[in-house]
One Martini backbone bead per residue (centre of mass of N, CA, C, O) as a GRO file, in nm:
protein
  451
    1MET     BB    1 -14.127   2.775   9.109
    2ILE     BB    2 -14.309   2.565   8.949
    3LYS     BB    3 -14.576   2.647   9.096
    4ARG     BB    4 -14.573   2.952   9.019
    5VAL     BB    5 -14.592   2.900   8.713
    6LYS     BB    6 -14.853   2.730   8.709
    7SER     BB    7 -15.027   2.945   8.845
    8TYR     BB    8 -14.996   3.165   8.621
    9ILE     BB    9 -15.115   2.991   8.384
   10ASN     BB   10 -15.392   2.926   8.518
   11LYS     BB   11 -15.485   3.223   8.559
   12SER     BB   12 -15.406   3.269   8.253
   13GLU     BB   13 -15.573   3.237   7.959
   14PHE     BB   14 -15.379   3.354   7.753
   15VAL     BB   15 -15.124   3.183   7.833
   16LYS     BB   16 -15.254   2.907   7.807
   17ASN     BB   17 -15.338   2.928   7.503
   18SER     BB   18 -15.060   3.011   7.395
   19LEU     BB   19 -14.908   2.755   7.491
   20THR     BB   20 -15.066   2.554   7.330
   21LEU     BB   21 -15.001   2.678   7.049
   22PHE     BB   22 -14.694   2.680   7.093
   23THR     BB   23 -14.639   2.379   7.100
   24GLY     BB   24 -14.746   2.321   6.811
   25THR     BB   25 -14.574   2.536   6.671
   26THR     BB   26 -14.299   2.434   6.747
   27ILE     BB   27 -14.320   2.154   6.600
   28ALA     BB   28 -14.393   2.282   6.327
   29GLN     BB   29 -14.116   2.427   6.302
   30ILE     BB   30 -13.895   2.209   6.336
   31ILE     BB   31 -13.939   2.028   6.093
   32PRO     BB   32 -13.860   2.225   5.851
   33VAL     BB   33 -13.585   2.305   5.972
   34LEU     BB   34 -13.449   2.017   5.973
   35ILE     BB   35 -13.505   1.969   5.650
   36SER     BB   36 -13.380   2.208   5.490
   37PRO     BB   37 -13.089   2.109   5.431
   38LEU     BB   38 -13.208   1.889   5.244
   39LEU     BB   39 -13.380   2.051   5.043
   40THR     BB   40 -13.138   2.235   4.938
   41ARG     BB   41 -13.011   1.958   4.805
   42LEU     BB   42 -13.279   1.873   4.623
   43TYR     BB   43 -13.324   2.181   4.560
   44THR     BB   44 -13.350   2.467   4.384
   45PRO     BB   45 -13.404   2.793   4.372
   46GLY     BB   46 -13.615   2.756   4.145
   47ASP     BB   47 -13.807   2.567   4.295
   48PHE     BB   48 -13.867   2.790   4.520
   49GLY     BB   49 -13.986   2.991   4.310
   50VAL     BB   50 -14.227   2.830   4.230
   51LEU     BB   51 -14.352   2.795   4.510
   52ALA     BB   52 -14.381   3.103   4.558
   53LEU     BB   53 -14.578   3.157   4.323
   54TYR     BB   54 -14.804   2.958   4.405
   55MET     BB   55 -14.851   3.081   4.688
   56SER     BB   56 -14.925   3.363   4.585
   57PHE     BB   57 -15.175   3.292   4.442
   58ALA     BB   58 -15.329   3.144   4.669
   59SER     BB   59 -15.319   3.365   4.889
   60VAL     BB   60 -15.473   3.586   4.741
   61LEU     BB   61 -15.732   3.421   4.673
   62ALA     BB   62 -15.796   3.333   4.979
   63VAL     BB   63 -15.909   3.606   5.077
   64PHE     BB   64 -16.195   3.550   4.916
   65ALA     BB   65 -16.300   3.261   5.023
   66THR     BB   66 -16.488   3.409   5.282
   67GLY     BB   67 -16.518   3.733   5.300
   68ARG     BB   68 -16.409   3.746   5.609
   69TYR     BB   69 -16.627   3.592   5.795
   70GLU     BB   70 -16.433   3.436   5.990
   71MET     BB   71 -16.376   3.669   6.181
   72ALA     BB   72 -16.683   3.691   6.290
   73ILE     BB   73 -16.711   3.422   6.458
   74MET     BB   74 -16.604   3.557   6.733
   75LEU     BB   75 -16.835   3.791   6.808
   76PRO     BB   76 -17.074   3.642   6.887
   77LYS     BB   77 -17.259   3.530   7.170
   78LYS     BB   78 -17.396   3.326   6.979
   79ASP     BB   79 -17.372   3.011   6.822
   80SER     BB   80 -17.595   3.046   6.618
   81ASP     BB   81 -17.453   3.285   6.467
   82ALA     BB   82 -17.166   3.149   6.420
   83ILE     BB   83 -17.263   2.900   6.242
   84ASN     BB   84 -17.370   3.087   6.012
   85LEU     BB   85 -17.101   3.213   5.947
   86PHE     BB   86 -16.948   2.946   5.887
   87SER     BB   87 -17.143   2.863   5.646
   88LEU     BB   88 -17.088   3.114   5.473
   89SER     BB   89 -16.786   3.067   5.436
   90LEU     BB   90 -16.820   2.791   5.276
   91VAL     BB   91 -16.982   2.890   5.046
   92ILE     BB   92 -16.790   3.101   4.937
   93SER     BB   93 -16.550   2.910   4.886
   94MET     BB   94 -16.695   2.743   4.662
   95LEU     BB   95 -16.752   2.981   4.468
   96VAL     BB   96 -16.447   3.078   4.434
   97SER     BB   97 -16.329   2.808   4.325
   98ILE     BB   98 -16.501   2.817   4.066
   99VAL     BB   99 -16.395   3.087   3.955
  100VAL     BB  100 -16.096   2.998   3.945
  101LEU     BB  101 -16.129   2.770   3.744
  102LEU     BB  102 -16.250   2.933   3.508
  103THR     BB  103 -15.999   3.127   3.492
  104VAL     BB  104 -15.791   2.917   3.421
  105VAL     BB  105 -15.925   2.802   3.167
  106LEU     BB  106 -15.954   3.079   3.000
  107PHE     BB  107 -15.648   3.222   3.113
  108HIS     BB  108 -15.387   3.047   3.120
  109ASN     BB  109 -15.175   3.173   2.921
  110ARG     BB  110 -15.182   3.469   3.051
  111ILE     BB  111 -15.087   3.385   3.326
  112VAL     BB  112 -14.816   3.268   3.251
  113LEU     BB  113 -14.708   3.522   3.113
  114TRP     BB  114 -14.735   3.710   3.357
  115SER     BB  115 -14.549   3.537   3.565
  116GLY     BB  116 -14.264   3.453   3.407
  117ASN     BB  117 -14.337   3.113   3.438
  118ASN     BB  118 -14.380   2.804   3.284
  119ARG     BB  119 -14.383   2.601   3.532
  120ILE     BB  120 -14.680   2.694   3.629
  121SER     BB  121 -14.890   2.574   3.434
  122PHE     BB  122 -14.976   2.302   3.570
  123LEU     BB  123 -15.043   2.420   3.863
  124LEU     BB  124 -15.298   2.599   3.815
  125TYR     BB  125 -15.515   2.351   3.849
  126PHE     BB  126 -15.472   2.364   4.181
  127LEU     BB  127 -15.589   2.626   4.285
  128PRO     BB  128 -15.892   2.567   4.362
  129PHE     BB  129 -15.818   2.359   4.579
  130SER     BB  130 -15.655   2.553   4.757
  131VAL     BB  131 -15.866   2.766   4.813
  132LEU     BB  132 -16.067   2.573   4.952
  133SER     BB  133 -15.879   2.471   5.177
  134LEU     BB  134 -15.814   2.759   5.299
  135GLY     BB  135 -16.102   2.840   5.359
  136PHE     BB  136 -16.187   2.610   5.549
  137TYR     BB  137 -15.961   2.648   5.756
  138LYS     BB  138 -16.020   2.929   5.855
  139SER     BB  139 -16.303   2.867   5.962
  140LEU     BB  140 -16.224   2.638   6.155
  141ASN     BB  141 -16.022   2.791   6.328
  142TYR     BB  142 -16.219   3.005   6.448
  143TRP     BB  143 -16.416   2.806   6.579
  144PHE     BB  144 -16.197   2.678   6.774
  145ASN     BB  145 -16.137   2.933   6.910
  146ARG     BB  146 -16.417   3.004   7.023
  147LYS     BB  147 -16.412   2.699   7.179
  148ASN     BB  148 -16.130   2.651   7.316
  149LYS     BB  149 -15.964   2.457   7.088
  150PHE     BB  150 -15.631   2.468   7.084
  151LYS     BB  151 -15.535   2.175   7.040
  152ASN     BB  152 -15.644   2.142   6.753
  153ILE     BB  153 -15.489   2.369   6.619
  154ALA     BB  154 -15.212   2.264   6.691
  155GLY     BB  155 -15.246   1.988   6.546
  156SER     BB  156 -15.284   2.100   6.255
  157LYS     BB  157 -14.997   2.221   6.228
  158VAL     BB  158 -14.838   1.958   6.254
  159ILE     BB  159 -14.972   1.817   6.017
  160ALA     BB  160 -14.900   2.017   5.795
  161SER     BB  161 -14.586   2.011   5.837
  162SER     BB  162 -14.541   1.695   5.816
  163SER     BB  163 -14.667   1.654   5.539
  164ASN     BB  164 -14.508   1.853   5.376
  165SER     BB  165 -14.224   1.729   5.439
  166ALA     BB  166 -14.260   1.439   5.346
  167VAL     BB  167 -14.334   1.497   5.048
  168SER     BB  168 -14.092   1.671   4.974
  169LEU     BB  169 -13.873   1.469   5.040
  170ILE     BB  170 -13.961   1.224   4.875
  171SER     BB  171 -13.983   1.369   4.598
  172GLY     BB  172 -13.677   1.459   4.594
  173ILE     BB  173 -13.566   1.164   4.585
  174ILE     BB  174 -13.721   1.056   4.340
  175ASN     BB  175 -13.764   1.367   4.197
  176LYS     BB  176 -13.542   1.568   4.108
  177GLY     BB  177 -13.684   1.882   4.015
  178GLY     BB  178 -13.965   1.897   4.076
  179PHE     BB  179 -14.304   1.941   4.243
  180GLY     BB  180 -14.277   1.873   4.560
  181LEU     BB  181 -14.312   2.140   4.709
  182VAL     BB  182 -14.598   2.190   4.614
  183PHE     BB  183 -14.732   1.920   4.698
  184GLY     BB  184 -14.662   1.949   4.998
  185TRP     BB  185 -14.821   2.208   5.050
  186ILE     BB  186 -15.100   2.098   4.964
  187PHE     BB  187 -15.112   1.844   5.154
  188GLY     BB  188 -15.082   2.011   5.422
  189GLN     BB  189 -15.349   2.175   5.398
  190LEU     BB  190 -15.544   1.936   5.367
  191SER     BB  191 -15.485   1.778   5.627
  192SER     BB  192 -15.568   2.008   5.833
  193MET     BB  193 -15.853   2.042   5.736
  194LEU     BB  194 -15.956   1.744   5.781
  195PHE     BB  195 -15.900   1.733   6.077
  196LEU     BB  196 -16.106   1.966   6.162
  197LEU     BB  197 -16.355   1.859   6.018
  198ARG     BB  198 -16.381   1.600   6.181
  199LYS     BB  199 -16.398   1.729   6.458
  200MET     BB  200 -16.651   1.894   6.415
  201TYR     BB  201 -16.844   1.660   6.336
  202VAL     BB  202 -16.829   1.525   6.612
  203THR     BB  203 -16.886   1.788   6.816
  204GLU     BB  204 -17.113   1.984   6.621
  205ARG     BB  205 -17.381   1.855   6.512
  206GLU     BB  206 -17.603   2.010   6.673
  207ASN     BB  207 -17.536   2.302   6.562
  208PHE     BB  208 -17.638   2.251   6.258
  209LYS     BB  209 -17.955   2.306   6.332
  210ASN     BB  210 -17.899   2.633   6.331
  211ILE     BB  211 -17.915   2.637   6.022
  212LYS     BB  212 -18.032   2.919   5.850
  213LYS     BB  213 -18.118   3.124   5.599
  214ASN     BB  214 -18.216   3.378   5.755
  215LYS     BB  215 -17.953   3.387   5.941
  216ILE     BB  216 -17.749   3.420   5.721
  217LEU     BB  217 -17.863   3.688   5.614
  218ALA     BB  218 -17.831   3.843   5.886
  219VAL     BB  219 -17.516   3.813   5.924
  220THR     BB  220 -17.437   3.933   5.654
  221LYS     BB  221 -17.543   4.217   5.735
  222ARG     BB  222 -17.413   4.271   6.017
  223TYR     BB  223 -17.101   4.180   5.875
  224LYS     BB  224 -17.030   4.369   5.611
  225LYS     BB  225 -16.749   4.495   5.670
  226PHE     BB  226 -16.570   4.261   5.593
  227PRO     BB  227 -16.626   4.263   5.273
  228LEU     BB  228 -16.599   4.584   5.236
  229PHE     BB  229 -16.306   4.617   5.398
  230ASP     BB  230 -16.127   4.373   5.507
  231ILE     BB  231 -16.080   4.220   5.234
  232TRP     BB  232 -15.903   4.463   5.110
  233SER     BB  233 -15.698   4.483   5.327
  234GLU     BB  234 -15.586   4.193   5.306
  235PHE     BB  235 -15.523   4.197   5.019
  236LEU     BB  236 -15.306   4.422   5.030
  237ASN     BB  237 -15.129   4.272   5.242
  238VAL     BB  238 -15.072   4.017   5.066
  239LEU     BB  239 -14.986   4.154   4.808
  240SER     BB  240 -14.734   4.294   4.940
  241VAL     BB  241 -14.594   4.004   4.968
  242GLN     BB  242 -14.657   3.848   4.677
  243LEU     BB  243 -14.598   4.039   4.432
  244PRO     BB  244 -14.286   4.055   4.450
  245ILE     BB  245 -14.236   3.771   4.336
  246VAL     BB  246 -14.336   3.845   4.048
  247ILE     BB  247 -14.150   4.081   4.002
  248ILE     BB  248 -13.880   3.943   4.044
  249SER     BB  249 -13.930   3.734   3.825
  250GLN     BB  250 -13.940   3.943   3.589
  251PHE     BB  251 -13.652   4.085   3.641
  252PHE     BB  252 -13.459   3.812   3.783
  253GLY     BB  253 -13.587   3.549   3.818
  254GLU     BB  254 -13.610   3.237   3.978
  255ASN     BB  255 -13.342   3.234   4.139
  256ILE     BB  256 -13.392   3.501   4.301
  257THR     BB  257 -13.671   3.415   4.404
  258GLY     BB  258 -13.571   3.180   4.570
  259HIS     BB  259 -13.389   3.334   4.765
  260TYR     BB  260 -13.607   3.534   4.864
  261SER     BB  261 -13.814   3.323   4.970
  262PHE     BB  262 -13.639   3.157   5.155
  263ALA     BB  263 -13.551   3.385   5.353
  264TYR     BB  264 -13.839   3.454   5.432
  265LYS     BB  265 -13.936   3.187   5.524
  266ILE     BB  266 -13.721   3.108   5.748
  267LEU     BB  267 -13.793   3.362   5.918
  268LEU     BB  268 -14.119   3.366   5.917
  269LEU     BB  269 -14.235   3.088   5.998
  270PRO     BB  270 -14.186   3.083   6.317
  271PHE     BB  271 -14.319   3.371   6.364
  272SER     BB  272 -14.594   3.337   6.223
  273LEU     BB  273 -14.699   3.097   6.397
  274LEU     BB  274 -14.672   3.240   6.664
  275ALA     BB  275 -14.840   3.506   6.596
  276PHE     BB  276 -15.104   3.353   6.527
  277SER     BB  277 -15.142   3.218   6.798
  278MET     BB  278 -15.138   3.483   6.966
  279GLY     BB  279 -15.371   3.618   6.796
  280GLN     BB  280 -15.596   3.425   6.875
  281ALA     BB  281 -15.588   3.472   7.191
  282PHE     BB  282 -15.608   3.782   7.174
  283PHE     BB  283 -15.877   3.813   7.027
  284LYS     BB  284 -16.052   3.672   7.241
  285LYS     BB  285 -15.972   3.847   7.493
  286ALA     BB  286 -16.024   4.134   7.383
  287ASN     BB  287 -16.321   4.086   7.322
  288GLU     BB  288 -16.405   4.028   7.607
  289ILE     BB  289 -16.311   4.292   7.741
  290LYS     BB  290 -16.489   4.483   7.560
  291ASN     BB  291 -16.769   4.344   7.632
  292GLU     BB  292 -16.720   4.430   7.947
  293GLY     BB  293 -16.612   4.742   7.942
  294LYS     BB  294 -16.304   4.735   7.916
  295ASP     BB  295 -15.964   4.799   7.913
  296VAL     BB  296 -15.715   4.705   7.660
  297ALA     BB  297 -15.426   4.836   7.718
  298VAL     BB  298 -15.284   4.654   7.919
  299PHE     BB  299 -15.305   4.387   7.763
  300THR     BB  300 -15.172   4.485   7.500
  301PHE     BB  301 -14.894   4.567   7.628
  302GLY     BB  302 -14.822   4.295   7.740
  303VAL     BB  303 -14.804   4.150   7.473
  304PHE     BB  304 -14.592   4.331   7.327
  305LYS     BB  305 -14.363   4.267   7.528
  306LYS     BB  306 -14.351   3.963   7.457
  307LEU     BB  307 -14.292   3.998   7.149
  308VAL     BB  308 -14.018   4.142   7.187
  309LEU     BB  309 -13.871   3.939   7.364
  310ILE     BB  310 -13.888   3.685   7.165
  311SER     BB  311 -13.767   3.826   6.878
  312PHE     BB  312 -13.508   4.020   6.890
  313PHE     BB  313 -13.245   3.835   6.923
  314PRO     BB  314 -13.274   3.631   6.684
  315LEU     BB  315 -13.288   3.857   6.466
  316ALA     BB  316 -13.018   4.000   6.538
  317VAL     BB  317 -12.841   3.756   6.459
  318ILE     BB  318 -12.933   3.759   6.159
  319GLY     BB  319 -12.847   4.059   6.105
  320MET     BB  320 -12.533   3.987   6.154
  321PHE     BB  321 -12.506   3.648   6.039
  322GLY     BB  322 -12.661   3.545   5.787
  323ASP     BB  323 -12.410   3.521   5.578
  324ILE     BB  324 -12.314   3.261   5.752
  325ILE     BB  325 -12.540   3.071   5.818
  326PHE     BB  326 -12.672   2.983   5.552
  327PRO     BB  327 -12.420   2.842   5.406
  328PHE     BB  328 -12.371   2.642   5.646
  329VAL     BB  329 -12.667   2.511   5.656
  330PHE     BB  330 -12.762   2.504   5.319
  331GLY     BB  331 -12.521   2.605   5.154
  332LYS     BB  332 -12.318   2.790   4.939
  333GLU     BB  333 -12.560   2.871   4.726
  334TRP     BB  334 -12.709   3.057   4.983
  335ILE     BB  335 -12.575   3.339   5.010
  336ILE     BB  336 -12.795   3.532   4.900
  337ALA     BB  337 -13.002   3.463   5.120
  338GLY     BB  338 -12.823   3.561   5.351
  339ASN     BB  339 -12.822   3.863   5.274
  340TYR     BB  340 -13.129   3.900   5.286
  341SER     BB  341 -13.168   3.814   5.587
  342ARG     BB  342 -13.047   4.079   5.724
  343ILE     BB  343 -13.284   4.276   5.623
  344PHE     BB  344 -13.532   4.098   5.709
  345SER     BB  345 -13.519   4.115   6.023
  346LEU     BB  346 -13.655   4.396   6.052
  347TRP     BB  347 -13.929   4.325   5.918
  348ILE     BB  348 -14.000   4.078   6.091
  349PHE     BB  349 -14.016   4.217   6.362
  350MET     BB  350 -14.247   4.405   6.299
  351ILE     BB  351 -14.454   4.196   6.219
  352PHE     BB  352 -14.458   4.033   6.494
  353ILE     BB  353 -14.526   4.283   6.696
  354SER     BB  354 -14.811   4.348   6.518
  355SER     BB  355 -14.999   4.113   6.419
  356PRO     BB  356 -15.172   4.028   6.674
  357LEU     BB  357 -15.283   4.336   6.706
  358THR     BB  358 -15.469   4.368   6.446
  359ASN     BB  359 -15.742   4.255   6.586
  360LEU     BB  360 -15.846   4.533   6.680
  361PHE     BB  361 -15.997   4.614   6.425
  362ALA     BB  362 -16.218   4.401   6.468
  363VAL     BB  363 -16.310   4.457   6.760
  364PHE     BB  364 -16.363   4.787   6.678
  365GLU     BB  365 -16.455   4.817   6.381
  366ARG     BB  366 -16.169   4.939   6.195
  367GLN     BB  367 -16.157   4.878   5.872
  368ARG     BB  368 -16.112   5.143   5.731
  369THR     BB  369 -15.839   5.223   5.844
  370ASN     BB  370 -15.694   4.962   5.739
  371LEU     BB  371 -15.750   5.004   5.443
  372ILE     BB  372 -15.602   5.276   5.401
  373PHE     BB  373 -15.324   5.190   5.493
  374ASN     BB  374 -15.282   4.943   5.298
  375PHE     BB  375 -15.301   5.111   5.043
  376VAL     BB  376 -15.065   5.297   5.081
  377THR     BB  377 -14.851   5.074   5.125
  378PHE     BB  378 -14.881   4.925   4.852
  379ILE     BB  379 -14.825   5.157   4.655
  380SER     BB  380 -14.549   5.236   4.758
  381ARG     BB  381 -14.390   4.968   4.761
  382THR     BB  382 -14.433   4.883   4.474
  383SER     BB  383 -14.310   5.124   4.338
  384ILE     BB  384 -14.025   5.098   4.464
  385LEU     BB  385 -13.961   4.815   4.330
  386ILE     BB  386 -14.009   4.884   4.031
  387ILE     BB  387 -13.822   5.137   3.992
  388ILE     BB  388 -13.555   5.006   4.101
  389SER     BB  389 -13.547   4.770   3.913
  390TYR     BB  390 -13.553   4.947   3.652
  391LYS     BB  391 -13.309   5.140   3.706
  392THR     BB  392 -13.074   4.922   3.817
  393GLY     BB  393 -13.081   4.597   3.795
  394ASN     BB  394 -13.073   4.539   4.113
  395ASP     BB  395 -13.166   4.314   4.355
  396TYR     BB  396 -13.050   4.426   4.624
  397THR     BB  397 -13.153   4.717   4.602
  398ALA     BB  398 -13.450   4.655   4.572
  399ILE     BB  399 -13.485   4.485   4.824
  400PHE     BB  400 -13.383   4.681   5.035
  401TRP     BB  401 -13.599   4.907   4.988
  402TYR     BB  402 -13.851   4.731   5.031
  403VAL     BB  403 -13.784   4.648   5.325
  404ILE     BB  404 -13.754   4.928   5.453
  405SER     BB  405 -14.038   5.016   5.393
  406GLY     BB  406 -14.173   4.797   5.559
  407PHE     BB  407 -14.067   4.885   5.826
  408ILE     BB  408 -14.185   5.179   5.837
  409PHE     BB  409 -14.489   5.104   5.798
  410ARG     BB  410 -14.507   4.899   6.039
  411PHE     BB  411 -14.444   5.125   6.245
  412LEU     BB  412 -14.695   5.289   6.191
  413TYR     BB  413 -14.903   5.072   6.232
  414LEU     BB  414 -14.843   5.033   6.533
  415PHE     BB  415 -14.930   5.314   6.621
  416ILE     BB  416 -15.232   5.278   6.535
  417ILE     BB  417 -15.291   5.048   6.730
  418MET     BB  418 -15.207   5.205   6.995
  419LYS     BB  419 -15.433   5.425   6.960
  420ILE     BB  420 -15.671   5.241   6.982
  421ALA     BB  421 -15.569   5.125   7.277
  422LYS     BB  422 -15.455   5.374   7.436
  423ILE     BB  423 -15.132   5.406   7.392
  424HIS     BB  424 -14.843   5.533   7.456
  425LEU     BB  425 -14.576   5.584   7.247
  426ILE     BB  426 -14.335   5.607   7.443
  427LYS     BB  427 -14.367   5.308   7.548
  428VAL     BB  428 -14.282   5.178   7.283
  429PHE     BB  429 -14.003   5.291   7.245
  430VAL     BB  430 -13.877   5.204   7.515
  431GLU     BB  431 -13.917   4.892   7.479
  432ILE     BB  432 -13.738   4.867   7.224
  433LEU     BB  433 -13.469   5.020   7.306
  434LYS     BB  434 -13.379   4.833   7.555
  435TYR     BB  435 -13.289   4.620   7.341
  436ILE     BB  436 -13.123   4.737   7.112
  437ILE     BB  437 -12.875   4.858   7.229
  438PRO     BB  438 -12.735   4.616   7.373
  439ALA     BB  439 -12.757   4.396   7.141
  440VAL     BB  440 -12.630   4.540   6.906
  441GLY     BB  441 -12.367   4.614   7.038
  442PHE     BB  442 -12.272   4.320   7.090
  443LEU     BB  443 -12.301   4.202   6.795
  444LEU     BB  444 -12.118   4.411   6.654
  445LEU     BB  445 -11.857   4.337   6.812
  446LEU     BB  446 -11.854   4.037   6.727
  447ARG     BB  447 -11.824   4.078   6.431
  448ILE     BB  448 -11.560   4.237   6.438
  449VAL     BB  449 -11.396   4.011   6.570
  450LEU     BB  450 -11.465   3.773   6.357
  451ILE     BB  451 -11.431   3.974   6.068
   0.00000   0.00000   0.00000
């Protein structure tokens, strides 16, 4: 049996690469999960709200940090073209970080007022540094993906997670109620970026000789769809996740923002890291299959089935018992986050099973389609959140309908992806329903019996 499993892993490049990333991702997940019960007792929901606000600013700005040229690093057949795309991404990252610095200096007070949280004031000056770090990391990550060095990517995730956790924990013990969560996140991003940067300097120095100004200009023009379309699509995608934190902060204050962001983070963190890892391996393999002139449908649907199998049951458990699990694990003051987690489970499920497959938009250079859909999604969902928040003044009602709308739009997004891959939609329905009916039925009966 063991030999059969090993043989299967060695035969499938996708499975082998995914497992390599999965190992590092699993360790990276375990560390923050283990210390979360400690952090929730060292920091208040308001502190988590400040962290969420800072991460929102950094994440949105980081979309522009590379012009999305880091995605194109995977596509050229020649390493000489890829290294010039890599260099282009780094140059853009430096320019964008300078622009962010000037913006923070010139409009500091207006940004603080707009954010609705005065505690963010001092932290804004770290934003240029975070944007630069995130931009460099994304470019390095795709380069190592191209070179099949998945162990280095996995190692960078472990370093980011452990560094973040250590700084957050120590800062919380020394100075309870400070900015330890934010500084932990900044230090984690920096550590992982420097780890990959050092690895690349050691192994790829010869490749740097291929960096030429005329080649950079050539790849800039060849892959112009990424800054023209993909950057705005990703911007809307990230903004649809991060802007609600600012809106919730404006309407309901940092305490509710902390509960919202913590529930979202605890559920999304393990699945997002795993989805990103599988997405990296999927991107590479799907691109190879397409370049060989083969059909990607069978491979895509096989990955989709794995994603459903991995995610459905744990998220169904949260959907049924999140209001019991959260206060038990993290403390009774996190009951609100527990209530949020139950509805988040639906949305996270759809995010997880679709996110790795979104790389097909890049593989088939369908960025325009991606942009249009993300624009419609962003406008619709943001409007829903603002209108319901304003009309009802009830945080749970506003968040509930925002999350449900996210589930619906993500479901439609999955259908578009499957259409690009030329997979019949009925197969998608059947694959999801065969897990939903028995699992939800069992868990619902269990909740009735227990509660």
